[in-house]
C-alpha positions in Angstrom: 35.6 -51.8 -11.7 36.5 -50.7 -7.9 34.7 -51.8 -4.6 34.9 -50.5 -1.5 34.1 -52.2 1.5 33.4 -51.0 4.6 30.7 -51.0 7.5 33.1 -53.4 9.8 34.0 -53.1 13.5 34.2 -54.0 17.0 30.7 -55.4 18.3 30.0 -57.6 21.1 27.8 -60.9 20.6 24.4 -60.8 19.5 25.0 -57.4 18.2 24.6 -55.3 14.2 26.7 -54.1 11.5 26.1 -53.3 7.9 28.2 -53.8 5.6 28.5 -52.0 2.3 30.5 -52.7 -0.5 30.1 -49.3 -3.6 31.2 -49.6 -6.9 33.0 -47.1 -9.2 30.5 -48.1 -12.2 27.0 -48.4 -12.8 27.6 -51.5 -14.3 27.8 -53.1 -11.4 23.9 -52.8 -11.6 24.3 -56.4 -13.9 26.2 -58.5 -11.6 26.1 -60.7 -8.9 27.5 -59.4 -6.3 28.5 -61.9 -3.4 29.8 -61.5 0.1 32.5 -63.9 1.5 35.4 -64.0 4.6 37.9 -65.1 6.0 38.5 -65.6 9.4 42.8 -66.0 10.9 44.2 -69.3 9.9 40.9 -70.4 7.7 40.5 -70.2 4.2 37.8 -67.5 2.7 34.7 -68.8 2.4 31.8 -67.6 0.8 28.6 -65.8 3.0 26.1 -64.2 1.4 25.5 -64.0 -3.3 22.5 -61.4 -5.0 22.3 -61.6 -8.5 21.1 -58.1 -10.6 17.7 -59.6 -10.2 18.1 -60.0 -6.6 18.3 -63.2 -6.1 20.0 -64.1 -3.4 21.6 -67.4 -1.5 23.4 -67.8 1.7 25.8 -70.2 3.9 24.0 -72.6 6.1 25.9 -70.8 8.9 24.9 -67.4 8.2 20.8 -68.4 7.0 18.6 -66.2 9.1 20.9 -63.7 10.4 22.3 -61.9 7.6 20.8 -60.6 5.2 22.2 -59.2 1.9 20.6 -56.6 -0.2 21.3 -54.2 -3.2 20.7 -50.3 -4.0 21.8 -50.6 -7.4 20.9 -46.5 -8.4 23.7 -45.9 -5.2 26.1 -48.7 -6.7 25.6 -49.8 -3.7 25.3 -53.8 -2.1 24.8 -53.9 1.6 25.2 -56.7 4.2 23.3 -56.9 7.4 24.1 -58.9 9.6 22.3 -58.9 13.3 22.6 -61.7 16.3 26.4 -62.3 15.7 28.5 -64.1 16.7 32.1 -64.6 18.0 32.5 -66.9 15.0 31.7 -64.9 13.0 34.8 -62.8 13.3 36.5 -62.3 10.0 37.9 -59.8 6.9 34.6 -59.8 5.1 35.3 -59.0 1.2 32.8 -58.2 -1.3 33.2 -59.5 -4.9 32.1 -58.7 -8.7 31.0 -61.0 -11.4 30.5 -59.5 -14.8 29.0 -62.6 -16.4 26.3 -63.8 -13.8 27.6 -67.6 -12.6 26.3 -70.3 -11.0 26.6 -71.1 -8.6 27.7 -67.7 -6.6 29.6 -69.2 -4.2 32.4 -70.1 -6.4 34.9 -67.4 -6.6 36.6 -68.2 -9.0 33.6 -66.9 -10.9 34.6 -63.4 -9.9 35.6 -60.9 -11.6 36.5 -58.2 -8.8 37.6 -57.9 -5.3 37.1 -55.0 -2.6 39.9 -54.6 -0.4 37.9 -56.0 2.1 36.1 -54.6 6.0 37.1 -56.6 9.4 34.7 -57.3 11.5 35.0 -58.7 15.2 32.4 -59.7 17.5 33.5 -60.2 21.0 31.8 -62.7 23.3 
C-alpha cells in the first residue's frame, strides 16, 4: 500500500490546515490509520489515530484542536487542524496498520508510511 500525504503549508498561529492521506488500495478502509509528526531535533510522536470503524484517539497536546476522520469511499484519511500553535510545526506522516493493533499510538505496529508533509506555524 502506498500512502500519499498532502495539505501541509505555512500558516499563522490560530489558523487551520487540513491534511489528507490517500491510499493506493481499497483495503485501506480496514486498516487503522495514524498521523504522526516529527519536529526539528525531536523524535517522531503520535498525533491521532482512527480505526476502521471510526473510533479515534488523540495525543493530549492536540485534543480539542485536531480532528481525524476518514472517507473509505475515497481511500482517504483527513486530519483537520484548528487553532494551530508554533509548537505544532513539524513534518506530519500518515501510517497504516493492517492488523488493527492497540494501542494505535505505537509506531512499531504500523506497516506502511507516507512520505510526510511539512506544517509550519508562525507566531
